[in-house]
Each structure stands twice: as C-alpha cells, then as structure tokens.
N, C-alpha and C positions, 0 to 999 in steps of 0.2 A: 264506576259510573253507572247510573241507572237511566234508561231512556223511558219516557212516559208519552202517552198519546201518539203512537206511531212515529216516535222519534222527534216530536216537536218540542219536547222539554227534556233537558238533561240535568240530573240531580247528582249531588255528591262528588263533584269534580274536586280534585285535590291539586291546588296550584302552589308551587314553591315560588315565592317572590323574593329574589335575591337582590338586596339593596332596598329592602322593605322599610327602611327608615327615611327614605327620601321624602321631601315635602311635595314638590310640584308634581313629579311623575306618579308617585304613589297616590296622592290625593285625587288626581285626575282619573287614575285607574279605578280607585274605589268608588268614585262618583259614577263612572260609566257602569260598573257592575251593579250598583244600587238601582239603576234604572232599567236593568235587564231582567225580565221576568221568566225567560225561557231556559235559563241555566242557573245553577246554584251549587254551592259547595263550601269549601274551606280554602282560605288564602293563608298560607304559612309564611309569615314574615320573618326574614332573616337579614340582619345587617350587623356589620362590625360595631356600629353604634347601637348597642342594645336598647338604650333608653329611647332613641329616636324610633325604633321599631315598636316599642311599647306604646309610645304616643300614637303611632298610626293604628295600632291595634284598638286603642280606646276610640279614636276618631271613627274608624271603620265600623266598629260594632255599634256605636251611637248612631251612625248614619243609617244602619239597617233597622234601627228602632223607629225611625221617622215614618209617619203615616204615608207620606207621598212617595216613598221608595218601595217599588214592588219587588226588588231584588231580595234574595234570601242567601246571604253569605255570612260566614263566620270568619273572623280574623284572629289568628293565633300567632304569637311570637315563638320562634324556635331558637334554642340556644346554640345550635351548631348547623353548619351547612349540610352535614350528613342527615341530621334530623329533619331538616326542611325538605331535602330532596328524596329521601327514602319513601317510595310508594306514591310519589307525585305523578299526576297525569300530564302536567305541563310545568314548564319553568319559565318565569319571566325574569330577565336579567336587566337590572336598572342600576348600574354602577358607573362611577366616573373613575376610570383607571388612569388618572393623570389630571392635568389641569384643563380648564375650559379652552385655553389657547391651543393646547395639544389636540383637543377633541374637534376643533373647528373644521379641520380638513375632513374628518369623518362625516360630519353633519352637512357641510356645504359642498363637498366635491361633486355630488350628484347634480347640483344646480348648474354646474358648468356644462353638463351634457344636454340640458334642456334647451 
C-alpha cells in the first residue's frame, strides 16, 4: 500500500473478495468502491462459480471506465483461493454456507437485542 498527501489517499490496496461471483453483495461493493476517490487498488475476485466471478470482473472494470466514477479499482478473477489470498491486504468474505433459511438466525439474531 502507498499513502499519498499525508495519509489522505491510499493506493494499491490488494483485496481478496471471496464469493466474488455474487450479484447483490458484489455489485453493491463495486459501486461503493467506484464512488470512493481516496482509496484505490485491485479487487481479486474468487468464487467456486468461476463464470459468475468473470461476469463481475467485466461489470466492475466497466464501472471504473464511467466518467462519473472517481474510484480507481481494477477487478481480476483468480483461479484459486490461494492465488486470491496471497499478498492481500484485506479479505472480504461474501459466501452463503448453507441455505437462506439457515442464515436467517445469523442475520436477524441481533435484532432481538435491540
């Protein structure tokens, strides 16, 4: 990583995105990154559905080409989890390890405490 302007801009962040073939979560993440001008780098997409990760690579890189997006990110599909993780500064995990019904307690259990 490289810090610019007294630490106000960070360049060349390497992010491993595990589950990088997802539609909803990945697209929201890519859109958020596209609007952020103070950080930039590479998002390494890895998913067991390789074709889905490739679609997100195309979508993300096209998003970065738009005039209205100040972000500077490159999206790359990686063939293995090891390749995605090696040298990464951060990892984002976006997987569904079961069914939506099984995940319900993980998502909604915190609502019971509010």
